[in-house]
C-alpha positions in Angstrom: 0.0 0.2 0.2 0.8 3.8 -0.3 -0.2 6.4 1.6 -1.8 9.6 0.3 -0.7 13.2 -0.1 -1.9 16.3 -1.4 -5.7 16.4 -0.4 -5.9 12.9 0.7 -3.1 12.8 3.2 -2.7 9.8 5.6 -5.2 7.9 3.5 -4.3 4.5 2.5 -4.6 4.0 -1.4 -4.0 1.2 -3.7 -1.5 1.0 -6.6 -4.7 2.1 -8.8 -3.8 5.7 -7.9 -0.6 5.7 -10.2 -2.1 3.2 -13.0 -1.4 4.2 -16.5 0.8 6.9 -15.3 4.4 7.8 -15.6 5.8 7.0 -12.0 9.0 8.3 -10.4 10.0 6.2 -7.3 12.2 8.3 -5.3 14.0 6.1 -3.2 16.2 7.6 -0.2 17.0 7.4 3.4 14.3 8.7 6.0 15.9 12.3 5.8 15.4 12.1 2.1 17.7 15.0 1.2 19.3 17.6 2.6 17.2 20.7 2.9 18.2 22.5 0.0 17.9 19.6 -2.1 14.6 18.9 -1.0 13.4 22.1 -1.5 14.9 22.2 -5.4 13.0 19.0 -6.0 9.6 20.6 -5.0 10.5 23.7 -6.8 11.4 21.4 -9.9 8.0 19.4 -9.8 5.0 20.6 -8.2 6.0 24.2 -7.7 7.0 24.2 -11.3 4.5 26.1 -13.8 4.8 23.3 -16.0 3.6 20.9 -13.7 0.1 22.6 -14.2 0.0 21.1 -17.7 1.0 17.8 -16.7 -1.5 17.5 -13.7 -2.4 13.9 -13.4 0.2 12.8 -16.1 3.2 11.6 -13.1 3.4 11.0 -9.9 6.1 10.6 -7.2 6.5 7.7 -4.8 8.5 8.0 -2.3 10.1 4.8 -1.0 12.4 4.8 2.2 15.0 2.6 2.6 17.1 1.9 5.9 18.9 -0.9 7.3 18.0 -0.6 10.7 15.2 1.8 11.4 15.7 3.9 14.7 13.1 6.0 16.6 14.5 9.0 15.0 14.1 7.7 11.7 10.5 6.7 12.2 9.7 10.1 13.5 11.5 11.7 10.2 9.8 9.7 8.0 6.6 10.3 9.5 6.5 14.1 9.4 8.1 14.1 5.8 5.5 12.0 4.5 2.6 13.7 5.9 4.2 17.0 4.9 5.0 16.5 1.2 2.9 16.5 -1.7 3.7 13.0 -3.1 2.8 9.7 -2.1 4.9 7.3 -0.1 5.1 3.5 0.6 3.1 3.0 4.0 5.5 1.5 6.8 8.6 1.3 4.5 10.3 -0.4 8.0 8.5 -3.5 6.8 9.5 -4.1 3.5 10.4 -7.7 2.5 14.5 -8.1 2.4 14.0 -9.1 -1.1 12.3 -5.8 -2.2 15.0 -4.1 -0.2 17.7 -6.2 -2.2 16.2 -5.7 -5.4 16.5 -1.8 -5.1 20.0 -2.2 -4.0 21.0 -4.5 -6.7 18.9 -3.9 -9.7 18.6 -0.1 -9.3 21.8 0.7 -7.9 20.7 2.3 -4.7 23.6 2.8 -2.3 22.2 5.5 0.1 22.4 8.3 -2.5 19.0 9.5 -3.4 17.8 8.6 -6.9 14.6 8.5 -9.1 13.8 5.5 -11.1 11.4 6.3 -13.7 8.8 3.7 -14.8 6.5 4.3 -17.6 2.7 4.1 -17.9 3.3 0.3 -18.6 5.4 -0.2 -15.6 8.5 -0.6 -17.7 12.1 1.1 -16.5 13.0 4.2 -18.8 15.3 5.9 -16.4 17.9 4.5 -13.8 18.3 7.7 -12.1 16.1 11.0 -13.5 17.3 12.9 -10.4 19.6 15.4 -12.1 17.5 16.2 -15.0 14.7 16.9 -12.8 17.1 19.3 -10.9 18.1 20.5 -14.5 14.8 21.1 -16.3 11.9 20.3 -13.8 8.5 19.1 -15.2 9.8 20.1 -18.4 11.6 16.6 -18.4 8.4 14.7 -18.6 8.5 11.6 -19.5 11.8 11.5 -17.6 13.1 8.9 -19.7 16.8 8.5 -20.8 15.3 9.2 -24.3 14.1 12.4 -23.2 17.5 13.3 -21.3 19.3 12.8 -24.7 16.9 14.7 -26.4 17.1 17.6 -24.3 20.5 17.9 -24.3 20.7 17.9 -28.0 18.5 21.2 -28.0 20.5 22.9 -25.2 23.7 25.1 -25.4 25.8 27.0 -22.9 23.6 29.7 -22.4 22.2 31.9 -19.3 18.9 30.0 -19.9 20.4 26.6 -18.9 22.6 28.4 -16.1 19.9 30.2 -14.5 16.5 28.4 -15.6 13.9 30.1 -13.4 15.9 30.2 -9.9 14.8 33.8 -9.6 11.8 35.4 -11.6 13.4 39.0 -12.3 16.8 37.1 -13.4 14.5 35.1 -15.9 13.0 38.4 -17.3 16.3 39.8 -17.4 17.4 36.7 -19.8 14.3 36.6 -21.8 14.7 40.8 -22.4 17.9 40.2 -23.7 20.1 42.2 -20.9 23.8 41.9 -20.6 24.3 39.7 -17.2 27.6 39.4 -15.3 27.3 36.4 -12.7 30.3 36.2 -10.4 31.7 34.7 -7.5 34.4 34.4 -4.7 34.7 34.3 -1.0 37.5 37.2 -0.9 36.0 40.3 0.0 39.1 42.4 -1.5 38.6 40.5 -5.0 34.8 41.4 -4.9 35.5 45.1 -4.1 37.9 45.3 -7.0 36.1 43.5 -9.5 32.7 45.5 -8.9 34.9 48.8 -8.9 36.1 47.7 -12.7 32.8 47.0 -13.8 31.4 50.2 -12.4 33.7 52.4 -14.6 32.1 50.1 -17.7 28.5 50.8 -16.6 29.5 54.3 -16.1 30.7 54.6 -19.4 27.0 53.6 -20.7 27.0 49.9 -21.0 23.9 48.2 -19.7 25.1 45.4 -17.4 23.3 43.6 -14.4 25.7 42.3 -11.8 24.7 38.9 -10.0 26.7 37.4 -7.0 26.4 33.7 -7.1 28.9 32.9 -4.1 31.1 29.7 -4.9 30.8 25.9 -5.1 31.7 25.8 -1.3 28.6 27.6 0.5 30.2 28.7 3.8 29.1 31.1 6.2 31.8 33.1 4.6 30.0 33.1 1.4 26.7 34.4 3.2 28.6 37.1 4.9 29.9 38.5 1.5 26.4 38.4 0.2 25.4 40.6 2.9 28.2 42.8 2.2 27.5 43.1 -1.3 24.0 43.9 -0.7 24.8 47.0 1.5 27.7 48.1 -0.5 27.7 47.3 -4.1 24.6 46.1 -5.8 21.1 44.3 -4.9 21.6 40.8 -4.2 19.0 38.7 -6.3 20.0 35.2 -4.8 19.0 34.2 -1.4 21.4 31.8 0.1 19.0 28.8 -0.9 19.0 30.0 -4.5 22.8 29.8 -4.2 22.3 26.4 -3.3 19.9 26.0 -6.0 22.4 27.5 -8.7 25.5 25.1 -7.3 23.4 21.8 -7.2 21.9 22.6 -10.8 25.5 23.0 -12.1 26.2 19.8 -10.5 23.8 18.0 -12.2 24.5 19.2 -15.3 27.8 18.0 -15.0 26.3 14.3 -14.2 24.1 14.1 -16.4 26.5 14.7 -19.2 28.7 12.2 -17.6 25.9 9.7 -17.6 25.5 10.0 -20.9 29.1 8.8 -21.7 30.5 12.4 -22.0 34.2 13.0 -20.8 35.6 16.4 -20.1 38.2 15.7 -22.9 35.5 15.4 -25.4 34.3 18.4 -27.4 31.4 18.6 -25.5 31.3 22.5 -25.0 28.8 22.4 -21.8 30.6 19.7 -20.1 33.8 21.6 -20.3 32.3 25.0 -19.6 30.6 23.4 -16.5 33.3 21.3 -15.2 35.6 24.6 -15.5 33.3 26.4 -13.2 33.0 23.8 -10.3 36.7 23.0 -10.6 37.5 26.9 -10.3 39.1 28.0 -6.9 37.2 30.1 -4.6 39.5 33.3 -5.5 37.2 34.4 -8.4 35.1 33.5 -11.4 33.1 35.4 -14.1 30.3 34.3 -16.6 29.2 37.2 -19.0 26.0 36.5 -21.2 23.1 38.0 -23.1 19.9 36.6 -24.3 17.9 33.5 -23.9 18.1 31.6 -27.4 21.2 31.1 -29.4 23.4 33.5 -27.6 26.2 32.0 -25.5 27.6 32.9 -22.4 31.5 33.0 -21.7 33.2 31.7 -18.7 36.3 33.5 -17.3 38.3 32.4 -13.8 
């Protein structure tokens, strides 16, 4: 049995509730995901504007797996399963060991959360769609491996790919074709010097929107830098949570590319750019781009 969500929370339901639908089986520990990852998953699925167009076409079913269930894990599962807008397997601590072993051996579950996709006929179409959900959200429907390849065939290294609706105002700027400079560092001296140089460019009449995105290691130092920038230099569009969204999506972009067989030594431009950005030291990096379609952005470090 699965337990209900949405408007039928705490009600026991049968598998008929997901019959003839694409089913995303979310497998994880009782705590599911770190908070930022959980919020991003919600934002990219049920809160995504494209989700309304797909209402009833797919469902998420959560299977929580643990080798030894503790009281704290029971409490965590109970809280999350009653709070989140998807279905969950009822009393996962009584799952047969054969089921758990199948999940581990056939689906490759090794404690890291994954999303296995079943089509409307119950066939596995993607062994892990977590990254494509983080990248494209509900636009990735039906979340199959072939859809993932198709989406990558249509992508370029653009601001739209980098920022995909993380912030509404940024999305508007991209659609309007504004020049946007995204940069990051945890070195305040570098940040002030960098902004001073670009202030000269802006004073010369060049329209350029500045966006601070921190660095891969989002420490308290980055949180403090963000506050200083908002007070001294320019408005901050990214909250600390949205900074996490930005970097989680970049990591998903790289993993998705590698999953499809690309390597950093290949001629895949997107993989090279995102790897360079993720591997850049915290001293400073810059991306400058413009527009939504066909206009590539350039990375500097």
